[in-house]
C-alpha positions, -999 to +999 in steps of 0.1 A: -163-053+316-132-035+309-128-013+278-116-036+248-128-068+266-145-093+245-179-113+259-166-146+243-199-162+246-215-138+224-188-139+195-202-148+160-180-157+130-169-117+124-160-114+160-137-146+158-122-133+129-112-102+144-097-116+174-077-140+151-063-109+134-054-091+163-037-123+175-018-125+140-008-089+135+000-080+171+035-068+174+040-076+212+075-088+223+090-103+254+078-101+290+043-083+300+032-080+264+041-118+256+017-127+283-010-105+268-004-124+234-009-157+253-041-146+270-056-132+237-048-164+220-063-183+246-093-163+241-094-169+205-092-208+211-125-206+235-141-184+212-135-210+185-150-232+207-181-218+215-190-191+189-220-192+165-249-213+161-251-250+154-250-262+118-281-284+113-291-294+079-326-305+076-348-304+046-384-286+051-399-323+048-378-336+078-385-303+098-421-305+092-423-342+102-403-334+135-428-306+143-458-331+136-441-358+161-436-330+185-473-320+181-483-353+186-460-357+220-473-323+235-512-323+223-520-355+206-520-339+171-552-319+180-562-283+171-577-282+209-545-291+224-527-259+207-543-238+236-538-254+269-533-247+306-523-278+326-535-283+359-511-271+387-490-245+364-494-210+365-489-206+327-505-213+293-490-240+273-495-229+234-488-245+199-473-278+188-443-273+213-467-260+241-447-228+244-449-213+278-470-179+281-470-164+317-495-139+327-488-104+339-468-108+373-464-143+372-431-159+365-414-192+374-384-213+369-390-222+334-382-202+304-409-184+287-408-193+250-442-183+236-431-145+234-400-158+214-423-175+189-446-147+184-413-125+174-400-152+154-435-153+135-436-115+131-398-116+116-413-144+090-442-120+081-470-142+097-500-123+102-508-120+139-541-115+156-546-078+161-546-081+199-512-098+197-495-069+174-482-049+204-456-022+192-432+000+213-409+027+198-418+009+165-404-026+176-429-056+184-431-064+221-450-094+231-477-092+254-483-109+286-510-136+287-541-118+290-560-147+312-548-149+348-554-185+357-564-217+341-600-213+354-600-179+333-581-196+304-609-225+303-637-201+307-623-183+280-624-210+254-650-198+230-642-165+232-629-144+198-596-139+211-593-175+222-607-187+187-582-163+166-554-175+189-560-211+181-562-203+144-533-185+144-515-214+159-534-240+132-521-221+105-485-218+116-475-251+123-449-255+098-437-222+113-438-236+147-416-264+136-391-241+119-389-221+153-383-253+172-354-261+151-339-226+153-341-227+190-318-260+189-296-241+167-291-212+193-290-239+219-253-253+213-234-219+223-255-213+254-248-249+266-210-248+254-206-215+276-223-230+305-203-265+305-171-271+322-141-262+299-131-299+303-164-310+290-170-287+260-154-309+234-173-341+244-205-320+245-201-306+211-190-339+196-222-358+208-242-330+197-227-333+163-232-371+162-268-366+171-274-339+146-261-359+117-293-377+113-330-368+110-335-392+136-308-377+162-324-341+149-358-352+160-343-364+196-326-331+203-352-306+190-379-325+211-360-327+243-347-292+241-383-281+237-396-306+261-369-297+289-349-269+279-312-263+273-300-269+308-284-237+311-305-218+338-299-216+374-337-218+382-340-251+361-322-271+390-330-293+420-304-303+445-280-284+422-286-307+393-302-298+360-323-318+338-319-300+302-300-311+271-267-299+283-269-323+309-281-354+287-252-349+266-228-349+293-242-381+304-233-397+271-199-413+272-201-435+242-185-424+208-210-437+183-234-422+156-266-427+138-293-451+156-267-460+184-261-425+192-299-419+196-300-450+216-274-438+240-289-403+244-322-420+254-306-440+279-289-407+294-323-387+290-342-415+312-314-415+339-314-376+340-352-373+343-353-402+367-328-380+388-348-349+385-380-365+400-359-381+430-347-346+437-378-326+433-397-310+462-422-338+474-450-313+471-448-313+433-456-350+431-434-353+398-435-389+400-466-389+383-451-374+353-422-397+349-439-425+330-454-402+304-418-386+300-401-417+296-425-431+270-418-397+253-379-407+253-389-442+236-402-424+207-367-412+199-353-450+194-385-459+174-382-438+144 
């Protein structure tokens, strides 16, 4: 990046204000300087569109209700379900949101979220098990999952570390719910940066329509935890994503409240059906589709 250039996707309110001040105070005249002025003004407009995090106003009670519903979706609301490793996967699924945790040397196309929750928990002064308290140069660094396979993970189900992990997850359910909402707040600028310029306004408006109700917030929070933001190149089949961005782009209706959630659910079902159709045959993703669609149905049953 050239000196003085601005990374638009990371601008916050302060950065946007600074850029606006440059536009207002510039003394550039005509010709080449005027063209610079035009470019800078355009950058400001773009920054205003995609800067910052989403404004989501949920009460503590609504946040906890959403968290418990997601816990039900992912783990049937059970304590045992807080520490899982699903068949055919190379990662553990932990907490009410089944946050992904890869072992050392293992990675995949899906975003790893459990280390991010550990950092969030530490920032909120939650007490982590000692074996999870990794520090490097004074800063917290989340460790890799210590179990290398599903077989190892299941064999360790009654060991001290696993019991401590399960107890930690059980006592931080409310904090996990807050983490899920925070992830949604941070998702909007990522999605707007990834969306085509011509579609950013639509994505923002549909997001805001849904975020205006607790019912819509549940749908947004659950889906972004369930299938991601839709911004990673690795989360594509046949060039098509299946995250929250793609669902919002698939909504053409301008509605609010329960109607907005209904159209969101319709779009989500179509996106997930397309994912299965585009998926590699060896993954046999069609076995998961009925459960996914049932989960989407809970959005309109609130």
